[in-house]
NUKOLDREN-270837 format. One record per residue (C-alpha): x, y, z; residue in three letters. Coordinates in steps of 0.2 Angstrom, whole numbers, plus 5000, padded with zeros to 4 digits. Example, Ala and Ser with C-alpha at 12.3 -4.5 7.8 and 13.67 -1.06 7.14 Angstrom:
<atoms>
<atom px="5062" py="4978" pz="5039" code="ALA"/>
<atom px="5068" py="4995" pz="5036" code="SER"/>
</atoms>
This chain:
<atoms>
<atom px="5083" py="5110" pz="5092" code="UNK"/>
<atom px="5081" py="5114" pz="5111" code="UNK"/>
<atom px="5064" py="5112" pz="5118" code="UNK"/>
<atom px="5065" py="5129" pz="5125" code="UNK"/>
<atom px="5070" py="5136" pz="5108" code="UNK"/>
<atom px="5054" py="5127" pz="5100" code="UNK"/>
<atom px="5043" py="5133" pz="5113" code="UNK"/>
<atom px="5049" py="5151" pz="5112" code="UNK"/>
<atom px="5046" py="5151" pz="5093" code="UNK"/>
<atom px="5028" py="5143" pz="5095" code="UNK"/>
<atom px="5024" py="5156" pz="5108" code="UNK"/>
<atom px="5030" py="5170" pz="5097" code="UNK"/>
<atom px="5021" py="5165" pz="5082" code="UNK"/>
<atom px="5005" py="5162" pz="5092" code="UNK"/>
<atom px="5006" py="5179" pz="5099" code="UNK"/>
<atom px="5006" py="5186" pz="5081" code="UNK"/>
<atom px="4989" py="5178" pz="5078" code="UNK"/>
<atom px="4983" py="5185" pz="5095" code="UNK"/>
<atom px="4989" py="5203" pz="5091" code="UNK"/>
<atom px="4981" py="5202" pz="5074" code="UNK"/>
<atom px="4964" py="5195" pz="5079" code="UNK"/>
<atom px="4960" py="5195" pz="5097" code="UNK"/>
<atom px="4955" py="5214" pz="5100" code="UNK"/>
<atom px="4944" py="5214" pz="5085" code="UNK"/>
<atom px="4933" py="5200" pz="5092" code="UNK"/>
<atom px="4927" py="5211" pz="5106" code="UNK"/>
<atom px="4913" py="5218" pz="5096" code="UNK"/>
<atom px="4905" py="5200" pz="5097" code="UNK"/>
<atom px="4908" py="5197" pz="5116" code="UNK"/>
<atom px="4920" py="5206" pz="5129" code="UNK"/>
<atom px="4927" py="5189" pz="5134" code="UNK"/>
<atom px="4931" py="5184" pz="5117" code="UNK"/>
<atom px="4948" py="5192" pz="5116" code="UNK"/>
<atom px="4953" py="5183" pz="5132" code="UNK"/>
<atom px="4946" py="5167" pz="5127" code="UNK"/>
<atom px="4956" py="5167" pz="5111" code="UNK"/>
<atom px="4972" py="5172" pz="5120" code="UNK"/>
<atom px="4970" py="5157" pz="5132" code="UNK"/>
<atom px="4967" py="5145" pz="5117" code="UNK"/>
<atom px="4982" py="5152" pz="5108" code="UNK"/>
<atom px="4993" py="5150" pz="5124" code="UNK"/>
<atom px="4988" py="5133" pz="5125" code="UNK"/>
<atom px="4991" py="5128" pz="5108" code="UNK"/>
<atom px="5008" py="5136" pz="5109" code="UNK"/>
<atom px="5012" py="5124" pz="5123" code="UNK"/>
<atom px="5003" py="5108" pz="5116" code="UNK"/>
<atom px="5009" py="5110" pz="5097" code="UNK"/>
<atom px="5027" py="5103" pz="5100" code="UNK"/>
<atom px="5020" py="5088" pz="5109" code="UNK"/>
<atom px="5020" py="5078" pz="5094" code="UNK"/>
<atom px="5038" py="5079" pz="5093" code="UNK"/>
<atom px="5043" py="5079" pz="5111" code="UNK"/>
<atom px="5034" py="5064" pz="5116" code="UNK"/>
<atom px="5039" py="5052" pz="5103" code="UNK"/>
<atom px="5048" py="5040" pz="5115" code="UNK"/>
<atom px="5032" py="5038" pz="5125" code="UNK"/>
<atom px="5021" py="5035" pz="5110" code="UNK"/>
<atom px="5014" py="5018" pz="5116" code="UNK"/>
<atom px="5007" py="5026" pz="5132" code="UNK"/>
<atom px="4987" py="5031" pz="5128" code="UNK"/>
<atom px="4989" py="5048" pz="5135" code="UNK"/>
<atom px="5005" py="5051" pz="5125" code="UNK"/>
<atom px="4996" py="5046" pz="5109" code="UNK"/>
<atom px="4980" py="5056" pz="5113" code="UNK"/>
<atom px="4993" py="5072" pz="5115" code="UNK"/>
<atom px="5001" py="5067" pz="5099" code="UNK"/>
<atom px="4986" py="5068" pz="5090" code="UNK"/>
<atom px="4981" py="5084" pz="5098" code="UNK"/>
<atom px="4997" py="5092" pz="5095" code="UNK"/>
<atom px="4997" py="5089" pz="5076" code="UNK"/>
<atom px="4979" py="5095" pz="5075" code="UNK"/>
<atom px="4984" py="5111" pz="5083" code="UNK"/>
<atom px="4999" py="5112" pz="5072" code="UNK"/>
<atom px="4986" py="5110" pz="5057" code="UNK"/>
<atom px="4974" py="5124" pz="5064" code="UNK"/>
<atom px="4989" py="5135" pz="5069" code="UNK"/>
<atom px="4995" py="5134" pz="5050" code="UNK"/>
<atom px="4978" py="5139" pz="5043" code="UNK"/>
<atom px="4975" py="5152" pz="5056" code="UNK"/>
<atom px="4993" py="5160" pz="5054" code="UNK"/>
<atom px="4991" py="5162" pz="5035" code="UNK"/>
<atom px="4974" py="5168" pz="5035" code="UNK"/>
<atom px="4979" py="5181" pz="5049" code="UNK"/>
<atom px="4992" py="5187" pz="5038" code="UNK"/>
<atom px="4981" py="5187" pz="5022" code="UNK"/>
<atom px="4968" py="5197" pz="5032" code="UNK"/>
<atom px="4981" py="5210" pz="5036" code="UNK"/>
<atom px="4986" py="5212" pz="5019" code="UNK"/>
<atom px="4968" py="5214" pz="5013" code="UNK"/>
<atom px="4964" py="5227" pz="5026" code="UNK"/>
<atom px="4979" py="5237" pz="5021" code="UNK"/>
<atom px="4972" py="5247" pz="5007" code="UNK"/>
<atom px="4955" py="5250" pz="5018" code="UNK"/>
<atom px="4966" py="5256" pz="5032" code="UNK"/>
<atom px="4975" py="5269" pz="5020" code="UNK"/>
<atom px="4957" py="5274" pz="5013" code="UNK"/>
<atom px="4952" py="5276" pz="5032" code="UNK"/>
<atom px="4967" py="5287" pz="5035" code="UNK"/>
<atom px="4962" py="5299" pz="5020" code="UNK"/>
<atom px="4943" py="5299" pz="5023" code="UNK"/>
<atom px="4939" py="5293" pz="5040" code="UNK"/>
<atom px="4920" py="5294" pz="5036" code="UNK"/>
<atom px="4921" py="5283" pz="5021" code="UNK"/>
<atom px="4919" py="5267" pz="5029" code="UNK"/>
<atom px="4919" py="5259" pz="5046" code="UNK"/>
<atom px="4936" py="5251" pz="5047" code="UNK"/>
<atom px="4932" py="5244" pz="5065" code="UNK"/>
<atom px="4917" py="5233" pz="5058" code="UNK"/>
<atom px="4928" py="5227" pz="5043" code="UNK"/>
<atom px="4941" py="5221" pz="5056" code="UNK"/>
<atom px="4929" py="5214" pz="5068" code="UNK"/>
<atom px="4920" py="5203" pz="5054" code="UNK"/>
<atom px="4936" py="5198" pz="5045" code="UNK"/>
<atom px="4944" py="5192" pz="5061" code="UNK"/>
<atom px="4928" py="5181" pz="5065" code="UNK"/>
<atom px="4929" py="5175" pz="5048" code="UNK"/>
<atom px="4947" py="5170" pz="5048" code="UNK"/>
<atom px="4945" py="5161" pz="5065" code="UNK"/>
<atom px="4929" py="5152" pz="5058" code="UNK"/>
<atom px="4937" py="5147" pz="5042" code="UNK"/>
<atom px="4953" py="5141" pz="5050" code="UNK"/>
<atom px="4941" py="5130" pz="5061" code="UNK"/>
<atom px="4931" py="5123" pz="5047" code="UNK"/>
<atom px="4946" py="5119" pz="5035" code="UNK"/>
<atom px="4955" py="5111" pz="5049" code="UNK"/>
<atom px="4940" py="5099" pz="5053" code="UNK"/>
<atom px="4937" py="5095" pz="5036" code="UNK"/>
<atom px="4955" py="5092" pz="5033" code="UNK"/>
<atom px="4955" py="5080" pz="5048" code="UNK"/>
<atom px="4941" py="5070" pz="5040" code="UNK"/>
<atom px="4949" py="5069" pz="5024" code="UNK"/>
<atom px="4966" py="5064" pz="5032" code="UNK"/>
<atom px="4958" py="5050" pz="5041" code="UNK"/>
<atom px="4947" py="5042" pz="5029" code="UNK"/>
<atom px="4954" py="5028" pz="5018" code="UNK"/>
<atom px="4962" py="5035" pz="5002" code="UNK"/>
<atom px="4951" py="5034" pz="4987" code="UNK"/>
<atom px="4957" py="5024" pz="4971" code="UNK"/>
<atom px="4963" py="5036" pz="4958" code="UNK"/>
<atom px="4964" py="5027" pz="4941" code="UNK"/>
<atom px="4976" py="5033" pz="4928" code="UNK"/>
<atom px="4979" py="5026" pz="4910" code="UNK"/>
<atom px="4998" py="5027" pz="4904" code="UNK"/>
<atom px="4998" py="5027" pz="4885" code="UNK"/>
<atom px="5013" py="5018" pz="4878" code="UNK"/>
<atom px="5018" py="5018" pz="4859" code="UNK"/>
<atom px="5020" py="5001" pz="4852" code="UNK"/>
<atom px="5014" py="4992" pz="4867" code="UNK"/>
<atom px="5013" py="4973" pz="4864" code="UNK"/>
<atom px="4997" py="4964" pz="4867" code="UNK"/>
<atom px="5004" py="4955" pz="4883" code="UNK"/>
<atom px="5006" py="4972" pz="4891" code="UNK"/>
<atom px="4990" py="4980" pz="4887" code="UNK"/>
<atom px="4981" py="4982" pz="4903" code="UNK"/>
<atom px="4996" py="4979" pz="4914" code="UNK"/>
<atom px="4991" py="4987" pz="4930" code="UNK"/>
<atom px="5000" py="4993" pz="4945" code="UNK"/>
<atom px="4994" py="4999" pz="4962" code="UNK"/>
<atom px="5004" py="5013" pz="4969" code="UNK"/>
<atom px="5004" py="5019" pz="4988" code="UNK"/>
<atom px="5016" py="5032" pz="4995" code="UNK"/>
<atom px="5019" py="5042" pz="5009" code="UNK"/>
<atom px="5009" py="5033" pz="5022" code="UNK"/>
<atom px="5019" py="5038" pz="5037" code="UNK"/>
<atom px="5015" py="5024" pz="5049" code="UNK"/>
<atom px="5019" py="5033" pz="5065" code="UNK"/>
<atom px="5012" py="5042" pz="5081" code="UNK"/>
<atom px="4995" py="5044" pz="5073" code="UNK"/>
<atom px="4994" py="5031" pz="5059" code="UNK"/>
<atom px="4994" py="5014" pz="5066" code="UNK"/>
<atom px="4989" py="4995" pz="5061" code="UNK"/>
<atom px="4970" py="4999" pz="5057" code="UNK"/>
<atom px="4974" py="5013" pz="5045" code="UNK"/>
<atom px="4986" py="5003" pz="5036" code="UNK"/>
<atom px="4975" py="4988" pz="5036" code="UNK"/>
<atom px="4961" py="4997" pz="5027" code="UNK"/>
<atom px="4973" py="5003" pz="5014" code="UNK"/>
<atom px="4979" py="4985" pz="5011" code="UNK"/>
<atom px="4961" py="4979" pz="5010" code="UNK"/>
<atom px="4957" py="4991" pz="4997" code="UNK"/>
<atom px="4973" py="4989" pz="4987" code="UNK"/>
<atom px="4969" py="4970" pz="4987" code="UNK"/>
<atom px="4953" py="4972" pz="4979" code="UNK"/>
<atom px="4961" py="4981" pz="4963" code="UNK"/>
<atom px="4968" py="4964" pz="4958" code="UNK"/>
<atom px="4984" py="4973" pz="4951" code="UNK"/>
<atom px="4999" py="4965" pz="4943" code="UNK"/>
<atom px="5011" py="4973" pz="4955" code="UNK"/>
<atom px="5011" py="4984" pz="4970" code="UNK"/>
<atom px="5023" py="4999" pz="4971" code="UNK"/>
<atom px="5027" py="5007" pz="4988" code="UNK"/>
<atom px="5036" py="5022" pz="4983" code="UNK"/>
<atom px="5044" py="5027" pz="5001" code="UNK"/>
<atom px="5040" py="5037" pz="5017" code="UNK"/>
<atom px="5031" py="5021" pz="5024" code="UNK"/>
<atom px="5036" py="5024" pz="5042" code="UNK"/>
<atom px="5040" py="5039" pz="5054" code="UNK"/>
<atom px="5049" py="5030" pz="5068" code="UNK"/>
<atom px="5060" py="5015" pz="5072" code="UNK"/>
<atom px="5059" py="4997" pz="5071" code="UNK"/>
<atom px="5057" py="4995" pz="5089" code="UNK"/>
<atom px="5042" py="5008" pz="5089" code="UNK"/>
<atom px="5032" py="5002" pz="5073" code="UNK"/>
<atom px="5037" py="4986" pz="5066" code="UNK"/>
<atom px="5020" py="4978" pz="5073" code="UNK"/>
<atom px="5011" py="4992" pz="5064" code="UNK"/>
<atom px="5017" py="4988" pz="5047" code="UNK"/>
<atom px="5013" py="4969" pz="5048" code="UNK"/>
<atom px="4997" py="4971" pz="5036" code="UNK"/>
<atom px="5009" py="4973" pz="5022" code="UNK"/>
<atom px="5011" py="4955" pz="5023" code="UNK"/>
<atom px="4994" py="4953" pz="5015" code="UNK"/>
<atom px="4996" py="4963" pz="5000" code="UNK"/>
<atom px="4993" py="4952" pz="4985" code="UNK"/>
<atom px="4996" py="4955" pz="4967" code="UNK"/>
<atom px="5002" py="4945" pz="4951" code="UNK"/>
<atom px="5021" py="4948" pz="4952" code="UNK"/>
<atom px="5023" py="4955" pz="4971" code="UNK"/>
<atom px="5025" py="4970" pz="4981" code="UNK"/>
<atom px="5041" py="4982" pz="4978" code="UNK"/>
<atom px="5047" py="4995" pz="4989" code="UNK"/>
<atom px="5060" py="5010" pz="4988" code="UNK"/>
<atom px="5066" py="5021" pz="5002" code="UNK"/>
<atom px="5060" py="5039" pz="5005" code="UNK"/>
<atom px="5069" py="5052" pz="5016" code="UNK"/>
<atom px="5058" py="5047" pz="5031" code="UNK"/>
<atom px="5067" py="5029" pz="5031" code="UNK"/>
<atom px="5083" py="5037" pz="5033" code="UNK"/>
<atom px="5077" py="5048" pz="5047" code="UNK"/>
<atom px="5070" py="5031" pz="5055" code="UNK"/>
<atom px="5085" py="5019" pz="5053" code="UNK"/>
<atom px="5084" py="5013" pz="5035" code="UNK"/>
<atom px="5094" py="4997" pz="5037" code="UNK"/>
<atom px="5083" py="4990" pz="5050" code="UNK"/>
<atom px="5068" py="4994" pz="5040" code="UNK"/>
<atom px="5075" py="4986" pz="5025" code="UNK"/>
<atom px="5076" py="4969" pz="5035" code="UNK"/>
<atom px="5059" py="4971" pz="5041" code="UNK"/>
<atom px="5051" py="4974" pz="5025" code="UNK"/>
<atom px="5061" py="4959" pz="5017" code="UNK"/>
<atom px="5054" py="4949" pz="5031" code="UNK"/>
<atom px="5037" py="4953" pz="5025" code="UNK"/>
<atom px="5039" py="4948" pz="5008" code="UNK"/>
<atom px="5042" py="4965" pz="5001" code="UNK"/>
<atom px="5055" py="4966" pz="4988" code="UNK"/>
<atom px="5066" py="4981" pz="4993" code="UNK"/>
<atom px="5075" py="4989" pz="4976" code="UNK"/>
<atom px="5090" py="4999" pz="4981" code="UNK"/>
<atom px="5097" py="5005" pz="4964" code="UNK"/>
<atom px="5093" py="4988" pz="4957" code="UNK"/>
<atom px="5080" py="4980" pz="4946" code="UNK"/>
<atom px="5070" py="4964" pz="4943" code="UNK"/>
<atom px="5065" py="4957" pz="4927" code="UNK"/>
<atom px="5046" py="4952" pz="4925" code="UNK"/>
<atom px="5040" py="4940" pz="4911" code="UNK"/>
<atom px="5020" py="4945" pz="4910" code="UNK"/>
<atom px="5006" py="4936" pz="4900" code="UNK"/>
<atom px="4987" py="4939" pz="4902" code="UNK"/>
<atom px="4982" py="4921" pz="4906" code="UNK"/>
<atom px="4986" py="4902" pz="4901" code="UNK"/>
<atom px="4975" py="4904" pz="4885" code="UNK"/>
<atom px="4985" py="4918" pz="4879" code="UNK"/>
<atom px="5004" py="4913" pz="4884" code="UNK"/>
<atom px="5013" py="4926" pz="4874" code="UNK"/>
<atom px="5024" py="4935" pz="4886" code="UNK"/>
<atom px="5032" py="4952" pz="4886" code="UNK"/>
<atom px="5048" py="4957" pz="4897" code="UNK"/>
<atom px="5048" py="4972" pz="4908" code="UNK"/>
<atom px="5060" py="4979" pz="4919" code="UNK"/>
<atom px="5054" py="4985" pz="4937" code="UNK"/>
<atom px="5069" py="4995" pz="4945" code="UNK"/>
<atom px="5070" py="5006" pz="4960" code="UNK"/>
<atom px="5080" py="5019" pz="4967" code="UNK"/>
<atom px="5086" py="5025" pz="4985" code="UNK"/>
<atom px="5080" py="5042" pz="4991" code="UNK"/>
<atom px="5086" py="5056" pz="4981" code="UNK"/>
<atom px="5095" py="5063" pz="4996" code="UNK"/>
<atom px="5101" py="5046" pz="5003" code="UNK"/>
<atom px="5118" py="5050" pz="5001" code="UNK"/>
<atom px="5118" py="5063" pz="5015" code="UNK"/>
<atom px="5116" py="5049" pz="5026" code="UNK"/>
<atom px="5126" py="5035" pz="5018" code="UNK"/>
<atom px="5137" py="5038" pz="5003" code="UNK"/>
<atom px="5135" py="5020" pz="4997" code="UNK"/>
<atom px="5115" py="5023" pz="4996" code="UNK"/>
<atom px="5118" py="5037" pz="4983" code="UNK"/>
<atom px="5102" py="5037" pz="4972" code="UNK"/>
<atom px="5107" py="5032" pz="4953" code="UNK"/>
<atom px="5095" py="5027" pz="4941" code="UNK"/>
<atom px="5109" py="5022" pz="4929" code="UNK"/>
<atom px="5115" py="5009" pz="4941" code="UNK"/>
<atom px="5097" py="5003" pz="4944" code="UNK"/>
<atom px="5095" py="4998" pz="4925" code="UNK"/>
<atom px="5113" py="4992" pz="4923" code="UNK"/>
<atom px="5113" py="4975" pz="4914" code="UNK"/>
<atom px="5095" py="4975" pz="4911" code="UNK"/>
<atom px="5090" py="4965" pz="4895" code="UNK"/>
<atom px="5090" py="4976" pz="4879" code="UNK"/>
<atom px="5074" py="4965" pz="4874" code="UNK"/>
<atom px="5063" py="4972" pz="4888" code="UNK"/>
<atom px="5050" py="4981" pz="4881" code="UNK"/>
<atom px="5045" py="4993" pz="4896" code="UNK"/>
<atom px="5056" py="5000" pz="4910" code="UNK"/>
<atom px="5047" py="5005" pz="4926" code="UNK"/>
<atom px="5057" py="5016" pz="4939" code="UNK"/>
<atom px="5051" py="5019" pz="4957" code="UNK"/>
<atom px="5059" py="5034" pz="4964" code="UNK"/>
<atom px="5052" py="5043" pz="4980" code="UNK"/>
<atom px="5056" py="5061" pz="4973" code="UNK"/>
<atom px="5049" py="5067" pz="4957" code="UNK"/>
<atom px="5067" py="5077" pz="4956" code="UNK"/>
<atom px="5075" py="5059" pz="4950" code="UNK"/>
<atom px="5065" py="5062" pz="4934" code="UNK"/>
<atom px="5080" py="5070" pz="4924" code="UNK"/>
<atom px="5092" py="5056" pz="4928" code="UNK"/>
<atom px="5077" py="5043" pz="4924" code="UNK"/>
<atom px="5074" py="5051" pz="4907" code="UNK"/>
<atom px="5093" py="5050" pz="4903" code="UNK"/>
<atom px="5094" py="5031" pz="4910" code="UNK"/>
<atom px="5081" py="5027" pz="4897" code="UNK"/>
<atom px="5066" py="5023" pz="4907" code="UNK"/>
<atom px="5048" py="5024" pz="4901" code="UNK"/>
<atom px="5038" py="5028" pz="4918" code="UNK"/>
<atom px="5043" py="5035" pz="4934" code="UNK"/>
<atom px="5032" py="5032" pz="4950" code="UNK"/>
<atom px="5035" py="5044" pz="4963" code="UNK"/>
<atom px="5027" py="5052" pz="4979" code="UNK"/>
<atom px="5036" py="5064" pz="4992" code="UNK"/>
<atom px="5026" py="5080" pz="4989" code="UNK"/>
<atom px="5009" py="5075" pz="4996" code="UNK"/>
<atom px="5002" py="5086" pz="4983" code="UNK"/>
<atom px="5005" py="5099" pz="4996" code="UNK"/>
<atom px="4993" py="5090" pz="5009" code="UNK"/>
<atom px="4984" py="5106" pz="5012" code="UNK"/>
<atom px="4982" py="5124" pz="5006" code="UNK"/>
<atom px="4992" py="5135" pz="5003" code="UNK"/>
<atom px="5008" py="5123" pz="5004" code="UNK"/>
<atom px="5003" py="5115" pz="4988" code="UNK"/>
<atom px="5009" py="5131" pz="4979" code="UNK"/>
<atom px="5026" py="5129" pz="4986" code="UNK"/>
<atom px="5031" py="5112" pz="4982" code="UNK"/>
<atom px="5037" py="5118" pz="4964" code="UNK"/>
<atom px="5050" py="5127" pz="4973" code="UNK"/>
<atom px="5059" py="5110" pz="4977" code="UNK"/>
<atom px="5051" py="5098" pz="4966" code="UNK"/>
<atom px="5047" py="5098" pz="4947" code="UNK"/>
<atom px="5030" py="5090" pz="4949" code="UNK"/>
<atom px="5017" py="5091" pz="4963" code="UNK"/>
<atom px="5005" py="5078" pz="4958" code="UNK"/>
<atom px="4997" py="5069" pz="4943" code="UNK"/>
<atom px="5004" py="5063" pz="4927" code="UNK"/>
<atom px="5017" py="5073" pz="4917" code="UNK"/>
<atom px="5029" py="5071" pz="4903" code="UNK"/>
<atom px="5048" py="5074" pz="4903" code="UNK"/>
<atom px="5054" py="5070" pz="4886" code="UNK"/>
<atom px="5051" py="5052" pz="4882" code="UNK"/>
<atom px="5047" py="5048" pz="4902" code="UNK"/>
<atom px="5031" py="5048" pz="4910" code="UNK"/>
<atom px="5031" py="5053" pz="4928" code="UNK"/>
<atom px="5016" py="5050" pz="4939" code="UNK"/>
<atom px="5017" py="5059" pz="4957" code="UNK"/>
<atom px="5006" py="5053" pz="4970" code="UNK"/>
<atom px="4997" py="5064" pz="4982" code="UNK"/>
<atom px="5002" py="5051" pz="4995" code="UNK"/>
<atom px="4991" py="5037" pz="5004" code="UNK"/>
<atom px="4992" py="5044" pz="5022" code="UNK"/>
<atom px="4999" py="5061" pz="5028" code="UNK"/>
<atom px="5014" py="5069" pz="5038" code="UNK"/>
<atom px="5012" py="5078" pz="5055" code="UNK"/>
<atom px="4995" py="5087" pz="5055" code="UNK"/>
<atom px="4981" py="5074" pz="5051" code="UNK"/>
<atom px="4975" py="5086" pz="5038" code="UNK"/>
<atom px="4971" py="5086" pz="5020" code="UNK"/>
<atom px="4963" py="5101" pz="5012" code="UNK"/>
<atom px="4963" py="5102" pz="4992" code="UNK"/>
<atom px="4976" py="5089" pz="4991" code="UNK"/>
<atom px="4965" py="5072" pz="4994" code="UNK"/>
<atom px="4975" py="5055" pz="4998" code="UNK"/>
<atom px="4976" py="5042" pz="4985" code="UNK"/>
<atom px="4978" py="5024" pz="4981" code="UNK"/>
<atom px="4984" py="5025" pz="4963" code="UNK"/>
<atom px="4978" py="5012" pz="4950" code="UNK"/>
<atom px="4990" py="5013" pz="4935" code="UNK"/>
<atom px="4986" py="5004" pz="4919" code="UNK"/>
<atom px="4998" py="5003" pz="4903" code="UNK"/>
<atom px="4987" py="5005" pz="4886" code="UNK"/>
<atom px="4993" py="5005" pz="4869" code="UNK"/>
<atom px="4995" py="5023" pz="4863" code="UNK"/>
<atom px="4984" py="5027" pz="4847" code="UNK"/>
<atom px="4995" py="5026" pz="4831" code="UNK"/>
</atoms>
């Protein structure tokens, strides 16, 4: 989209907020409306900076503008939604005021609600920033599996997803995630897509911490939609060079046992599919859970699928998988968008059952765009297979 069009849309939407709130703030200060309009116009100008300046991301001033532009995007989002909800809430009061002008002071309601909307948006954005920039907490999940053999009871998987290394997430942020994952001592690490937001040329050095990931059976990765926006083939090469096993409609077989004193082994399949929409970029990358499981040994007692988007689940269930690990949704990332995820995906976050398939959807370990998480905290997921009660 041309920059002029982006700016026009940005200014238009910011003007809607100004028309809704500015005049009603004059009750508190004569200069408040002008100050709000000035702030809104500056926001409208800087908000697209996160996208326009991508090619100059290495310059310190460009990175600062990236962060500011994305923070303003988060603030604008909350302020726009709250302004709209405020107008809807004031509508019945306005109708009552038309019928009985003396019944209530509609101007006072408008003034105080305008201030409340502005204060709430600022508070939510500040709190959301702190939530987004901290290192994701560990969420522990047990997956009950009927008839699970002793060798797999307690088998653990560390899942990270949707980190979005890019303009505002760099080496240090990823290093903190890797360090926390390594403390879990997992049997395998799964990265379920959207690791990066940019080209190999821009970001290869910032994913180097992945080389340090440690687990019993290694690190496995599947592509997300953002890998396809960022040059998927080059990224697959880089990740394999870091010791990460990239699964593109394929599988590996793992023979697992607890320790040398208990050498009984169990066989499990770890499969991965390309992103649900990969065929829009390369038909040969069409996501296919059946193909991912093709020729897998029949004696495998557990079948794990890594699939970026939860909507791969119906095909995964039909293919015969036991558990699917997904991401993509960010859990909505911040209110109210968590309520809209279900329009595209069958699951927003957490553990769900689809026929005989367990599906776990991570809220993501990083964030996309605005450094803001509110009502959908980031997570590093530590999943454990346990024997289901008889």
